[in-house]
C-alpha positions, 0 to 999 in steps of 0.5 A: 305777320308777313314772313317776307317783309316781317310786317305785323297786323294786330286785331283785338278780339273778344273771343279767339274764335273770331280771328281770321274771318277774312283774307285779302290780297291787297299786294297783288299776290296770293297767300300760299300758306299759313303757319299757326299753332294747333289751337281749336279756334283755327278749325273754322280757319282750316275750312276756309283755307282749304276752299281757297287752296291755302296750306295750313301748317300747324306746329306740334303740340306744346312746341312753341318754337316751331311758331317762334317768329310770331311768338317773339313778335307777340312778346315784343309788342306786349313789352313795347306797349307796357313801356309806352304805358309806363313812360306816359303814366297812363293806366292799363285801361289804355292798353289797346291803344298802347299795343296798336301804337307799339305795332305801328312803331315796330313796323317802322323800325329798321332791322338788320334782318331786312338789311337795315330796312323797316318792314313798312319800307320792304312791304310798300317799297317806300320810306315811312314818314318819321316826322308824323311820329309823336310821343305817346301819351303826351299833351296835345291840342287838336283842332275841334271846330268841326266837332263844336255845336256852338260858335262860342265853343273853343276851337281846341282843348287839352287832350291826350295823344293815344296813337294813330288812326288805322282808317284815317291819316290823323291822330287819336286824341282823348279828352279826359274831361268828357272821355271822348275820342277825337280824330284830327289831322291838325294837332299841336303837341306838347311832347314834354308834358304828360297829363296823367303824370300831373294828375298823380300827387305823388308824381307831381312836385308842383302839387306837393303839400305846402309845408310852410303854410300848413296849419301845424307849422303855423301853430308851431311858429305862432306858439313856439315851444319853450326850449332850455338852452344847454351850454355844453362848454360850461360845466353844470352848476352844483346844487349848493350854488345859486344861479347868481353865484360865480363859478370857481374854477380850480386848476387841475394839478399838473402831472409830476415831471420826471427829469430826462437823463442827459445825453452822454457828452464826449470829452472836450479836447484841450484848447490849443493856440495852434489847432493844426498842431493838435490835429497832428497829435491826434493823428 
């Protein structure tokens, strides 16, 4: 990782002793110092750095926070790569392509550390081509006529998009039927379709078993089991009665009714022809 632009390069090695075999100055500047941990694989690197006047700064033993910048970048790249694999339903055998694509996307992502510029823009002094980005692991159709050996071969076939070529301005396409990798600039993408998702029966709804046409269901439809109807609204017939006899319904005795006490009645005043006279007498 370049400490100035935060640009990241990733190299996959079979052994850790193979790292840092060559240093190139492609940006009209020399490397002044290199920060790394105290691993034994850097012994050969220290000799190389001394010959070229480059300072090798090493973090203290068991003190990863002194090399925290690159440790965080490693974790970010791994988490992004695993996210790409999970989102595209690809198996872990494609982890190398996923981590390379994660690095490619990380270098083109704006960050507030660089005043909302991407590491690519800070290093190359130009805005990256975001239209070139495609969905990782989606279905793609590369132009394969230059690869064909016969004229009657198809000019394209369904492949899986695995990332961007570091040596070409093109896309990496994987043919699942032949396990071949093609690099092509002219590719048609179907970013809503993921071939490995369709190949998993438990992830694909279209490949779910047809229960309506299964042999078990057909046998049940052709030979339905005999069911005894149960009427929950009619009480069961006593054993002494036959099925042809009618059911006698005896009405239930009504509960005894207790007369309610009558409310107290106020005395009725005598009837007078002159009602107003009666009111005066009451007053």
